[in-house]
N, C-alpha and C positions, 0 to 999 in steps of 0.2 A: 503494499499499500504507499502511495507517494505521498507526502507531506503536501506537496503541492497541489493535487487532487483535494486534500481535505481543505486546504485554505480555499481553493477555489468553491468547493462545496458551502463553506461557511459563507463567504460573498454571496454567493446565488441565494442562500437560504436567507441572509439577512435582507437582500435587495428583493427577493422574490422576482428577478429578471435575469434571465441570462446575457442579455446585450448590455445591461448597465455594468454588471460584475465583469464583463470582460474589458469594459473600458476602463474601469478602476483599477483592473489588474495588468493593464498593457497587454492583454491577449486579444485574438479576434474570436468572435462569437462563435465561430465553428470549434476552434480550439476549448473553449469552454464545455461546449457539449459533448466532445470528444474526452475530456476528463471526467465529466458527471458520467459519462456511459462507463467507463471504465470503472470508476468507482463502484458504480451499480452492479457491475458484473462480479466485482470483488465481494462486495457484502451479500449479493444472492439476491437483492431486493431492490424495487425501484424507490428512490428516495424523492422524485417530485412527481406530481401529478402536472402534466402538460396539457393545457386545453386551449389552443390557439396560441396567443402570446402571453396568456396567463399562466403563472407557474406556481405551483403550493406545494409545501412539503406533505410527504406523505406521512402515517405514524412512524414508518421506519426512519425517515429522514429525520422527525422530530426526536426522535430516539438515539440518533446518531451524533445530535450536535454536541452534547456534555463531553462525549468521548473525542470527537474531532477537535474540540476546545482543548481539551487537557494536551493530546498529543501534540498540537500546534503550539502550545505555549512552553512545551518542555524544552 
């Protein structure tokens, strides 16, 4: 699991927007999508519900936040 993917996950979760997270992190939107997809494959669950341009955390995404924060802050 890459720290970079967890940082990206936390920004997308905070902003609830892939494009805004990409802008803040200096990545392309497609790069953010790839990182989140990689993380979802690793954990085995969808972390976000994607409906059009709207993005919302799933219950699995909510549960991952405190763990991701701990890992990123270490």
